[in-house]
C-alpha positions as a LaTeX table, in Angstrom:
\begin{tabular}{lrrr}
\hline
Residue & $x$ (\AA) & $y$ (\AA) & $z$ (\AA) \\
\hline
Met1 & 0.00 & 0.00 & 0.00 \\
Asn2 & 2.94 & 2.37 & $-0.62$ \\
Arg3 & 1.10 & 4.34 & $-3.30$ \\
Leu4 & $-1.85$ & 4.86 & $-0.96$ \\
Ala5 & 0.37 & 5.85 & 1.96 \\
Asp6 & 2.32 & 8.39 & $-0.10$ \\
Gly7 & $-0.79$ & 9.82 & $-1.74$ \\
Ala8 & $-2.68$ & 10.11 & 1.53 \\
Gln9 & 0.23 & 12.03 & 3.03 \\
Lys10 & $-0.06$ & 14.55 & 0.17 \\
Leu11 & $-3.76$ & 14.89 & 1.01 \\
Asp12 & $-2.89$ & 15.65 & 4.67 \\
Ile13 & $-4.33$ & 12.32 & 5.81 \\
Pro14 & $-1.69$ & 10.47 & 7.83 \\
Leu15 & $-2.39$ & 6.73 & 7.77 \\
Thr16 & $-1.08$ & 4.36 & 10.41 \\
Asp17 & 0.27 & 0.89 & 9.65 \\
Asp18 & $-2.95$ & $-0.55$ & 11.11 \\
Gln19 & $-5.05$ & 1.56 & 8.74 \\
Leu20 & $-2.93$ & 0.54 & 5.77 \\
Gly21 & $-3.49$ & $-3.05$ & 6.83 \\
Leu22 & $-7.25$ & $-2.47$ & 6.73 \\
Tyr23 & $-6.98$ & $-1.11$ & 3.20 \\
Gln24 & $-5.08$ & $-4.27$ & 2.26 \\
Val25 & $-7.91$ & $-6.42$ & 3.63 \\
Tyr26 & $-10.38$ & $-4.17$ & 1.80 \\
Tyr27 & $-8.55$ & $-4.76$ & $-1.48$ \\
Glu28 & $-8.41$ & $-8.52$ & $-1.00$ \\
Thr29 & $-12.11$ & $-8.72$ & $-0.10$ \\
Leu30 & $-13.08$ & $-6.50$ & $-3.04$ \\
Ile31 & $-11.15$ & $-8.64$ & $-5.53$ \\
Asp32 & $-12.51$ & $-11.88$ & $-4.09$ \\
Trp33 & $-16.14$ & $-10.73$ & $-4.29$ \\
Asn34 & $-15.67$ & $-9.10$ & $-7.67$ \\
Gln35 & $-15.33$ & $-12.55$ & $-9.20$ \\
Arg36 & $-19.06$ & $-13.14$ & $-8.60$ \\
Val37 & $-20.53$ & $-9.67$ & $-8.09$ \\
Asn38 & $-19.86$ & $-6.78$ & $-10.46$ \\
Leu39 & $-18.37$ & $-4.31$ & $-8.00$ \\
Thr40 & $-15.61$ & $-2.71$ & $-10.10$ \\
Arg41 & $-13.82$ & $-3.00$ & $-13.42$ \\
Ile42 & $-10.64$ & $-1.71$ & $-11.74$ \\
Thr43 & $-8.80$ & $-4.62$ & $-10.13$ \\
Asp44 & $-5.08$ & $-3.84$ & $-10.54$ \\
Tyr45 & $-3.43$ & $-3.43$ & $-7.14$ \\
Glu46 & $-1.86$ & $-0.03$ & $-7.89$ \\
Glu47 & $-4.93$ & 1.28 & $-9.72$ \\
Val48 & $-7.26$ & 0.41 & $-6.86$ \\
Gln49 & $-5.05$ & 2.41 & $-4.52$ \\
Thr50 & $-5.23$ & 5.44 & $-6.83$ \\
Lys51 & $-8.62$ & 5.27 & $-8.55$ \\
His52 & $-10.64$ & 3.94 & $-5.62$ \\
Phe53 & $-8.91$ & 4.60 & $-2.30$ \\
Leu54 & $-7.20$ & 7.94 & $-3.02$ \\
Asp55 & $-10.12$ & 9.08 & $-5.15$ \\
Ser56 & $-12.38$ & 8.50 & $-2.14$ \\
Leu57 & $-9.99$ & 10.29 & 0.20 \\
Ser58 & $-10.00$ & 13.33 & $-2.09$ \\
Cys59 & $-13.31$ & 14.27 & $-0.43$ \\
Trp60 & $-11.45$ & 14.96 & 2.80 \\
Glu61 & $-10.31$ & 18.51 & 1.98 \\
Ala62 & $-13.90$ & 19.64 & 1.36 \\
Ile63 & $-15.10$ & 17.89 & 4.53 \\
Ala64 & $-12.31$ & 19.42 & 6.61 \\
Arg65 & $-13.03$ & 22.89 & 5.28 \\
Ala66 & $-16.77$ & 22.57 & 5.95 \\
Trp67 & $-16.22$ & 21.47 & 9.55 \\
Asp68 & $-13.24$ & 23.78 & 10.10 \\
Val69 & $-10.85$ & 20.93 & 10.80 \\
Ser70 & $-7.09$ & 21.41 & 10.74 \\
Ala71 & $-4.87$ & 19.55 & 8.29 \\
Gly72 & $-3.96$ & 16.12 & 9.59 \\
Glu73 & $-6.74$ & 16.11 & 12.20 \\
Thr74 & $-8.89$ & 13.11 & 11.31 \\
Asp75 & $-10.69$ & 12.50 & 14.62 \\
Val76 & $-13.95$ & 14.06 & 13.45 \\
Ser77 & $-17.38$ & 12.77 & 14.39 \\
Phe78 & $-20.40$ & 13.48 & 12.22 \\
Gln79 & $-23.21$ & 11.49 & 10.62 \\
Ala80 & $-22.71$ & 10.61 & 6.95 \\
Ile81 & $-24.57$ & 8.50 & 4.39 \\
Asp82 & $-23.00$ & 7.04 & 1.25 \\
Val83 & $-25.80$ & 6.84 & $-1.33$ \\
Gly84 & $-25.45$ & 4.02 & $-3.84$ \\
Ser85 & $-22.35$ & 2.76 & $-2.05$ \\
Gly86 & $-21.67$ & $-0.20$ & $-4.38$ \\
Gly87 & $-18.12$ & $-1.32$ & $-3.64$ \\
Gly88 & $-17.94$ & 0.99 & $-0.62$ \\
Phe89 & $-16.57$ & 4.06 & $-2.37$ \\
Pro90 & $-16.18$ & 6.65 & $-1.05$ \\
Gly91 & $-17.81$ & 5.73 & 2.29 \\
Val92 & $-15.79$ & 2.76 & 3.56 \\
Ala93 & $-12.51$ & 4.15 & 2.25 \\
Leu94 & $-13.17$ & 7.39 & 4.17 \\
Lys95 & $-14.28$ & 5.54 & 7.31 \\
Ile96 & $-10.94$ & 3.72 & 7.58 \\
Ala97 & $-9.12$ & 7.07 & 7.49 \\
Leu98 & $-11.70$ & 8.82 & 9.70 \\
Pro99 & $-12.52$ & 6.21 & 12.37 \\
Ala100 & $-14.84$ & 8.52 & 14.34 \\
Leu101 & $-17.14$ & 8.92 & 11.32 \\
Arg102 & $-20.66$ & 7.54 & 11.90 \\
Leu103 & $-21.56$ & 6.04 & 8.56 \\
Thr104 & $-24.58$ & 4.59 & 6.79 \\
Leu105 & $-24.01$ & 2.67 & 3.56 \\
Leu106 & $-27.10$ & 2.73 & 1.34 \\
Glu107 & $-27.23$ & 0.19 & $-1.49$ \\
Ala108 & $-30.26$ & $-1.09$ & $-3.40$ \\
Thr109 & $-28.68$ & $-4.20$ & $-4.96$ \\
Gly110 & $-28.86$ & $-7.20$ & $-2.66$ \\
Lys111 & $-25.51$ & $-8.82$ & $-3.50$ \\
Lys112 & $-23.67$ & $-5.52$ & $-3.20$ \\
Ala113 & $-25.33$ & $-4.82$ & 0.16 \\
Glu114 & $-24.26$ & $-8.31$ & 1.28 \\
Phe115 & $-20.69$ & $-7.54$ & 0.22 \\
Leu116 & $-20.74$ & $-4.27$ & 2.17 \\
Gln117 & $-22.00$ & $-6.01$ & 5.32 \\
Ile118 & $-19.29$ & $-8.68$ & 5.15 \\
Leu119 & $-16.66$ & $-6.02$ & 4.37 \\
Val120 & $-17.65$ & $-3.93$ & 7.40 \\
Glu121 & $-17.51$ & $-7.02$ & 9.64 \\
Arg122 & $-14.18$ & $-8.16$ & 8.20 \\
Leu123 & $-12.65$ & $-4.73$ & 8.75 \\
Gly124 & $-14.10$ & $-4.49$ & 12.27 \\
Leu125 & $-15.55$ & $-1.03$ & 11.62 \\
Ala126 & $-17.67$ & 0.47 & 14.42 \\
Asp127 & $-20.61$ & 2.84 & 13.93 \\
Val128 & $-21.35$ & 1.63 & 10.39 \\
Ile129 & $-24.71$ & 0.31 & 9.25 \\
Val130 & $-25.66$ & $-1.13$ & 5.86 \\
Ile131 & $-29.15$ & $-0.56$ & 4.47 \\
Lys132 & $-30.45$ & $-2.48$ & 1.48 \\
Ala133 & $-33.00$ & $-0.09$ & 0.01 \\
Arg134 & $-33.53$ & 2.56 & $-2.63$ \\
Ala135 & $-32.71$ & 6.16 & $-1.81$ \\
Glu136 & $-36.26$ & 7.19 & $-2.77$ \\
Glu137 & $-37.63$ & 4.95 & $-0.01$ \\
Val138 & $-35.10$ & 5.90 & 2.65 \\
Gly139 & $-35.56$ & 9.60 & 1.85 \\
Gln140 & $-39.21$ & 9.32 & 2.89 \\
Asn141 & $-38.41$ & 7.35 & 6.07 \\
Pro142 & $-38.58$ & 9.58 & 9.19 \\
Glu143 & $-35.66$ & 7.66 & 10.72 \\
His144 & $-33.39$ & 8.88 & 7.93 \\
Arg145 & $-35.04$ & 11.91 & 6.34 \\
Glu146 & $-33.04$ & 15.08 & 7.04 \\
Arg147 & $-30.97$ & 13.27 & 9.69 \\
Tyr148 & $-27.48$ & 13.41 & 8.17 \\
Asp149 & $-24.72$ & 16.01 & 8.31 \\
Leu150 & $-23.29$ & 14.79 & 5.02 \\
Ala151 & $-24.37$ & 12.74 & 2.01 \\
Leu152 & $-21.73$ & 11.28 & $-0.30$ \\
Ala153 & $-22.33$ & 10.21 & $-3.89$ \\
Arg154 & $-19.87$ & 8.77 & $-6.38$ \\
Ala155 & $-20.90$ & 7.84 & $-9.93$ \\
Leu156 & $-24.52$ & 7.90 & $-8.80$ \\
Ala157 & $-26.48$ & 9.90 & $-11.40$ \\
Glu158 & $-26.76$ & 13.18 & $-13.26$ \\
Met159 & $-26.98$ & 16.16 & $-10.89$ \\
Ala160 & $-30.75$ & 16.73 & $-10.95$ \\
Thr161 & $-31.39$ & 13.07 & $-10.13$ \\
Leu162 & $-28.54$ & 12.97 & $-7.64$ \\
Ala163 & $-29.92$ & 16.01 & $-5.83$ \\
Glu164 & $-33.34$ & 14.37 & $-5.43$ \\
Leu165 & $-31.76$ & 11.19 & $-4.07$ \\
Thr166 & $-29.46$ & 12.93 & $-1.57$ \\
Leu167 & $-30.80$ & 16.30 & $-0.39$ \\
Pro168 & $-33.88$ & 14.85 & 1.36 \\
Leu169 & $-31.50$ & 12.87 & 3.59 \\
Val170 & $-29.46$ & 15.88 & 4.73 \\
Arg171 & $-30.32$ & 18.23 & 7.59 \\
Val172 & $-30.54$ & 21.97 & 7.03 \\
Glu173 & $-26.96$ & 23.32 & 6.96 \\
Gly174 & $-25.73$ & 19.85 & 5.98 \\
Leu175 & $-23.82$ & 19.08 & 2.79 \\
Val176 & $-23.92$ & 16.82 & $-0.23$ \\
Ile177 & $-20.56$ & 16.01 & $-1.82$ \\
Ala178 & $-20.89$ & 14.59 & $-5.33$ \\
Gln179 & $-17.77$ & 13.24 & $-7.02$ \\
Lys180 & $-17.77$ & 14.22 & $-10.68$ \\
Gly181 & $-15.44$ & 14.20 & $-13.66$ \\
Glu182 & $-13.49$ & 16.79 & $-15.59$ \\
Asn183 & $-16.19$ & 19.33 & $-16.46$ \\
Pro184 & $-19.34$ & 19.19 & $-14.31$ \\
Ala185 & $-20.30$ & 22.87 & $-14.73$ \\
Val186 & $-22.82$ & 22.34 & $-17.56$ \\
Glu187 & $-24.48$ & 19.45 & $-15.72$ \\
Val188 & $-24.68$ & 21.48 & $-12.52$ \\
Glu189 & $-26.11$ & 24.54 & $-14.29$ \\
Ala190 & $-28.85$ & 22.38 & $-15.85$ \\
Ala191 & $-29.77$ & 21.10 & $-12.37$ \\
Gln192 & $-29.92$ & 24.49 & $-10.61$ \\
Lys193 & $-33.73$ & 24.70 & $-10.49$ \\
Ala194 & $-34.02$ & 21.14 & $-9.23$ \\
Ile195 & $-31.45$ & 21.76 & $-6.50$ \\
Leu196 & $-33.29$ & 24.88 & $-5.33$ \\
Ala197 & $-36.66$ & 23.10 & $-5.39$ \\
Leu198 & $-35.21$ & 20.41 & $-3.11$ \\
Gly199 & $-33.98$ & 22.93 & $-0.53$ \\
Gly200 & $-30.38$ & 23.11 & $-1.65$ \\
Gln201 & $-27.94$ & 25.44 & $-3.31$ \\
Val202 & $-24.59$ & 24.97 & $-5.01$ \\
Lys203 & $-21.97$ & 25.91 & $-2.46$ \\
Glu204 & $-18.94$ & 25.36 & $-4.69$ \\
Ile205 & $-17.35$ & 23.22 & $-7.37$ \\
Val206 & $-13.76$ & 22.41 & $-6.51$ \\
Pro207 & $-11.07$ & 20.43 & $-8.36$ \\
Ala208 & $-10.07$ & 17.24 & $-6.55$ \\
Ala209 & $-6.34$ & 16.62 & $-6.72$ \\
Ile210 & $-5.76$ & 12.86 & $-6.67$ \\
Pro211 & $-2.09$ & 11.92 & $-6.34$ \\
Gly212 & $-1.01$ & 9.65 & $-9.18$ \\
Leu213 & $-4.02$ & 10.42 & $-11.37$ \\
Asn214 & $-3.49$ & 12.66 & $-14.39$ \\
Ser215 & $-7.13$ & 13.42 & $-15.20$ \\
Thr216 & $-8.86$ & 16.20 & $-13.26$ \\
Arg217 & $-11.89$ & 15.37 & $-11.15$ \\
His218 & $-14.22$ & 17.70 & $-9.27$ \\
Leu219 & $-16.32$ & 17.78 & $-6.15$ \\
Val220 & $-19.72$ & 19.39 & $-6.48$ \\
Ile221 & $-20.74$ & 20.56 & $-3.03$ \\
Leu222 & $-24.39$ & 21.31 & $-2.29$ \\
Glu223 & $-25.54$ & 23.00 & 0.91 \\
Lys224 & $-28.97$ & 22.31 & 2.40 \\
Val225 & $-30.54$ & 25.72 & 3.07 \\
Ser226 & $-34.20$ & 24.81 & 3.69 \\
Leu227 & $-36.37$ & 21.77 & 4.33 \\
Thr228 & $-37.09$ & 19.56 & 1.34 \\
Pro229 & $-40.80$ & 19.61 & 0.35 \\
Ser230 & $-42.52$ & 16.43 & 1.56 \\
Lys231 & $-43.34$ & 15.25 & $-1.98$ \\
Tyr232 & $-39.64$ & 14.65 & $-2.63$ \\
Pro233 & $-38.08$ & 12.23 & $-3.27$ \\
Arg234 & $-40.73$ & 10.85 & $-5.59$ \\
Arg235 & $-41.51$ & 7.15 & $-5.88$ \\
Pro236 & $-38.70$ & 4.74 & $-6.86$ \\
Gly237 & $-37.46$ & 5.22 & $-10.39$ \\
Met238 & $-39.04$ & 8.61 & $-11.00$ \\
Pro239 & $-36.01$ & 10.81 & $-10.20$ \\
Ala240 & $-34.03$ & 9.01 & $-12.93$ \\
Lys241 & $-36.88$ & 8.66 & $-15.44$ \\
Arg242 & $-38.13$ & 12.22 & $-15.07$ \\
Pro243 & $-35.45$ & 14.45 & $-13.53$ \\
Leu244 & $-36.72$ & 17.70 & $-12.09$ \\
Ala245 & $-36.22$ & 20.59 & $-14.47$ \\
\hline
\end{tabular}
């Protein structure tokens, strides 16, 4: 895990030997399960460190800035939900680096949710729960609606759909961090009305520097400024089929 260790240091996230050992177990479990469940097309040892682990950790700068945390200080406790967690990115990768994080992993596909549960148990992670359900359902559940400080989304959907799946889960003054590619500005502009209708606003779009990765990625950060109207999220499938305009 040398590439991960060096890259994390550049991101001001010091990793202990024990944490690096957990990432090693994560990699081995991911590759084992990927033989029967489609979790990732990236399986090379070095690439997983860069394109999955460090890519996930690139969210840290935005999180630290939002919670006014000093560089290198990773003992932060807040409630986060990873929507459409899949292989556990970015949620599980962040949890290993930020052990005080209270994390919910939301995944609709049964086999992927099973993988996440076994992964969490194998890594011995505390304060992590796995929910097998759709975001549209959980967003209307009083136990989860507007309960989270932070929602994370990686490769989830276009921005209008993503906003409807995440903003209902976040408390007022909470954040959504969406990991996007090289040029998300057009996509974000097209989703502005939807974001506002859901009680959010675009706080900033920031480049995410990922050590060892040449292509530029961005974090789209939404702030929750008012309660989401009760009719959102709509029934399962509707946010993707008919994005708010």
